[in-house]
N, C-alpha and C positions, 0 to 999 in steps of 0.2 A: 106311446110316443117313440119315434125312432131315435136311436142314439145320435149324439152330435157328430158331425163329420170330423174325421181325423185330419190333422194338418198334413199337408204334403210332406213327404219325407225330405229332410234336409240333407244336403251333401255334407260329408264329413269335412272338417277343417283341412285345408291343404297346407302342408308344411313345405318349406323350400327343399328341393331335393338335395340330399347330402351324399356326396360321392364317397364311396367306401375308401377311396385313396386319401381323403382329407384327414388330417390329424385332429385331435379333439382339444388341443391347447388353445390358449387365448392369444397367441402370438400373431403378428401381422400376416405371416405366410399362411397359417392355418385358417385365420378368419377370412382371408382373401379366397382361399380354396372353398370354404363353406359357402361364401356368398357368390361364388362362381365368377369372380373378377380377377384380374391380374394383380400381382403384388403392388406394382406401381400405381394402378388405379385405386386400390384400396388405401395406399399411403397418401395419395393425393387428396382423397376424401377425408382421411383421418390422420393427419401428419404427426400428431402427438402419440400415436399408438405404439406400444412396445414392439420393437422389431422393425419399425420403419426407419430406414437409414436416411431418408430425406427429411426427417423431423427437424424443425428448426431448433436452435439452442434456446433455452429459456431466456438468456440475456445475450444480445449480439456480442460476439467476440470483438474486442477492441483491435482495430487494425494496427499492426506494428509497422511504423515507417520511421523515417529519419528523426522526427521530433521526439518520439517515444524512446528511440534508441539513444539519442543524444542526452535526453533526460537521465536515463539509467547510467550512462557512462560518466556524465558529469558528477552525479551524486555518488557513484561508486568511488570515484577519485577523491571527492571531498570527504565523504564519511568513512571510506576504507583506508585512506592513506594520510590525507592532510590533517584531519581532526585528531586521529590517534597520535600522529607524530607531534603535533602541537601540544597534546595533553601530556606526553611523557617528557617533553623538553624540560620543564622545571624540575622534574624528579631526577633525571639522570644527567643533565648538562649544567645545572646550576653550580655545582662544585668545580667542574672543569673549566667552564667559560663564564665566570661571574659577571663579566661586563657585557656579554653578547647574548646570553640565553634568553633574556626577555625580548630582545629584538627578533630572534628566531621564532620564539613562541608567538609573537604578534603576527609576523609575516605568514607563518603556516596557518594560523587560525583565521586571519583576515582573508587569505586566499581561499580557504575552505568556505567561508561565509559568502564570498563573491561567487564561487562555483555553485553553491547551493542556490543563491538567488537567480543566477543565470539558468540553472537546471529547472527551477520552478517556473520561470517565465517561459522557457521553451515548452514545458509540459502544458501550461495554460494555453499557449498558442496552438499546440498540437490538438488539444482537446476541443478548442473552439473550431478548428478546421474540420475535425471529425463530426461536429455537431452533437457530441456527447455532453451530458450534464457535468457542470463543474462541481468538484468536492462532494460527489454523491456516494463515494465508497469509503470504507474505513482507511484504506491506504492513503487516499487523498486528504482526508481529515487529519490523520496523524501527521502527514507531511506538512500540512499547513501549520499545525500546532508547533512542530519542531522548527519550522522556518521562522515563526515569530520568536521563539525562544533563542534561536541562533542569532537573529538580528539584535536582540536585546543584550546578548552576552558581551559584545565589545563595549557597549555603553556601561554595562555593569563593571567591566574591567577598568574603564576610565574613571569610574567613581570609587576606586579602591581607596580605603583610608590610609593615611601615611603611617609609617613606622614612628614610634616614639623613642626617644633616647632615655637611657637610664641615668637619673640624676645622681650626683654624689661621687661618681667615679671618674669624672673628667680629669681631675688633677693627677690621678694615679696612672691613667692610661693615655698614651698618645692618640689612640683612636677611640671614637665614641663606641660604647657598647649599645647595640640595638636590641630592644626587647619589644615584641609586638604588643600592641594595645588589644584590649578585649574586642573592640570593633574590628580590628584587623584580623584577629583569629577567627571571628565569626564570619567575616567576609571570605577568608581563605577557604574555610570548609564549605561554605555555600557555593563558592566559585568552582570548587572541584566537582560538585554535583552536576 
């Protein structure tokens, strides 16, 4: 019996030509050179590849326009100037201006609350105009939480317990001696937080 016929010789696998001038790194420029295409064509096909300058950002950058800028300025004024000034008013002005310190404290803090609310509304409108999701980032969630706390703070101040008078010393002193109640002390410490 004759031997079985041999299969026809197969051609060796053809690999893409590699130019000796191409580098061996996995960067976009080297890969473009190896594939025989331009860098812009390679990056257009694979925009996320390392070294493609045209690669889109993972999250679209938030456009900064008047609404976002106004939000930042209003809240910097409220939280950087008015709230701190209102917070130190009782500590440093109470002894010097015993009849007016509370009015100054209220005016500074209520102005800061108003600027905070305006700043939040401006940001919500700006976010709506951009088409971005509302309260989707940590900054926005913390801001919303602080806004709720800031709105509740004046209500909390209005509900402050009254001071109580010390009994038994009225006959000896022309002015009543005031000593804070336990509720008042607890309110004072929690109000400072």
